N, C-alpha and C positions, 0 to 999 in steps of 0.2 A: 597649279592652284587647287586647293582643298574644295571638295564639293561640299555644298550646304547639306544639313541633315534634312531628311524628308520632312516636308511641311504639312501638317494635318489640316484638314479644311472642315472643321466642324460648323454646323449652323448655329449662328449667334444671333440673338434678339436685337431689335432696334433699341430696346430699353431694357435695363437690368431689372429684374423683379425687386420689390421692396425687400430691404435686408435690415438687420439691426442697426442701432445707432453707431456711427464710426467714430473712432478717436485717432489721433496722430500715432498711437502705438499699436493700432491694429484692433480687431475685434475678437471676442471670445466665442465659444461654441455657438451654433446656431440655436437661438432660444426655442424651447419646446421639446428639444430632443429629436431624435430621428424621424418620429412621425410627421414633424413639421418641415422636414428638409425640403428644398426645391428639388424637383426631379429632372430639370434639363441636364443634358449630357456634359455641359461645360463645367458644372459644378464639382468639385473635388470632395468625395466623402470624407477623406481624412480631415481636411480643413474644416468641413462642416461640423465634424465631431469634436476637434480639438482647438479651433479658432485659426485666425489668419493674422500674422503679425509681420507679414512681408511688407516692404515698402512698395506698395502698389497703389493706384488711384482707387477711388471707391467703386468705380465701375467693375474693377476687376477682383474685388473681394471675394474669397472663396472659390475663385475659377482655378481650374486646373493650368499649369504652366503652359502646356501645348495649346490650349484653348486661347490663352492670352495672346501667345505668338501668332496664332492663326488669325485672330481678329486684328492685331497691329498690321499683319500683313495685307489686309484690305485697305488700310488707310496711309500706308508708308509714303513720305515724301519722295520726289524723284531725284533727289541728290545723294551722292554717296560721299564718303569721306575716306582719304587715304593717307597713310603715314609711312614715311621712308626713314629707315636707318635710326629709329629712336633706341636709346641705349638706357633710358630711365622707365623701368617697367611700370611703375605707378602713373606716369604720364599716359601711358598706352591705356592703362585701365580707366584713368579719368576721361579720356577722349571716347572710349566706348560708352561710358555713362552719359556723357553729354549728347552723344548720338542717339542714344535711346531716348533721352528727354526731348530732343528736337525731332524725333521720328525719322532719322535717316534711313535710307534704304539698307545700305551695307557698310561696314568698315572693312577696309583693305589694308592689311599690314604687308609691307613691302620689305623683303630682306630677311629679317629676324624672326623666326617662327615662334620661339617660346617667350612668353611673357607673364608676369605676374599679375594674376586676375583679381588680387585684393583690392586694387584701385577702382574696379568696375563696380564693385559693391553688389555682385550678382546680377547686374543688369546685363551681363554678356549672355545670360539665359534667354533673354528676350531679344537681343540684337544680332542680326547676321553678322558674322566675321569670317572673312576669307583670307587666305595668305598667298602671296605672290613671291616666288623665290628671288626675282630680280625687277628692276625698273622695266627692262625690256619685256618680261613676262606680263607686267602689269599694263604697259602700253599696247601690248597686242590684245589684251582683254578689252581696253578701252576702245580700241579701234573696231574690234568685232562688234561692240555694243553700239558703236557710233555715239559715243558719250564724250564730250569735250572734258580735257583736263585743265583745271584752273589751280596754278600754283599759288601758294600763299607764302610770301617771304619779303622782307623789306630790303630789297636789293634792286639795283638796276632800274628797269622802266616799270616798277610795279606801280599800280594805280590805287589810291585809297579805296577801301571796300565799299565805303559809302557813296562813292561817285563812280565805281567801276561798273562795267556791264557784267551782270552775274546770271548767266543762263539758267533757266528754271531746272533743266536736266543737265546735270553736270557731277564731276567728281572733284572735290576740294582736297588738294594735295598738300600736306604739311610735312616740314622737316624738323629735325631736332633743334631745340634752342641752342644757339651758339654756331655750329657748323652750318645749319640750315639745309636747304635741299642740295643735292648734287648737281653737277652741270648737265648730266644726263636727264635728270628729272625736270630741270628747268627747261630743257630744250623740247621735251616731250609735251609740254603745255602750251595750249593756245591762247591763254591769258594769264598774266601775272598781277596779283593784288596784294595789298599790305594793310595793316591797321595804323592808322595815325596814332602817334603817341606824343606826349606833351612834356615828359620829364627827362631826366638825364640818362636813363638807361636805354641802350640801344634796342633791346628786345624785351619781350615779355615771355612769361612761361607758355610753352607750345601748346598745352592742353587748354590753358586759358584762352590762347589766340584762336584755337579751333572753336571753343564755345561762343567767341565773339562772332566769328565769321557765319557760324550755323545759325546764330540768332538774327543776323543780317538777313540771311537767305529766307528764314521764317517771317521776318518781318515785311518782306516783299511779296511773298508768295503764299504763306500758310493762311488757310481760311478760319 
């Protein structure tokens, strides 16, 4: 398993100091020039000078990326997301993006190491992502962390997610659309859940399914 990059721990405020008016396209340079810049360490001088057009919430405008990650680390939810054997790179990026939106602890990629990060829309910079060579290596990690694996696949004895027991601390395991999870991955799980569907198609896009289940977790537990 790859090690996470070192996590900085800056001191961050309970409230962000007053900043210029925000727009959906970001903000320009801090008004008043360098003499008016805030001096807290989490602000990025380059962004203060040139503006901040990143897709971040208002709280994090002008913040250094490392400071944003450190602040997110103080708030992350206790669920993880794992994906096994996905061949469509853009789906991997999409699930990383959703994991960031729902403040998942970590995304675990099982099997394939390389993936196209374009679908993540740079959210991989803010989201912890680790790699496991195999399902066996992943299950060894989960056992060591004493975290239950919940398989998401519409097969066998899967229980609809809106009625299923969903542990607050867990890792949600998703397979590729079509082949789904391997037998080894299903056997490693302590619970099997699915998303109820009402149309003619047997499955939905895997990254979309992941977003639905993450939202359901947040609906139950997020404050």
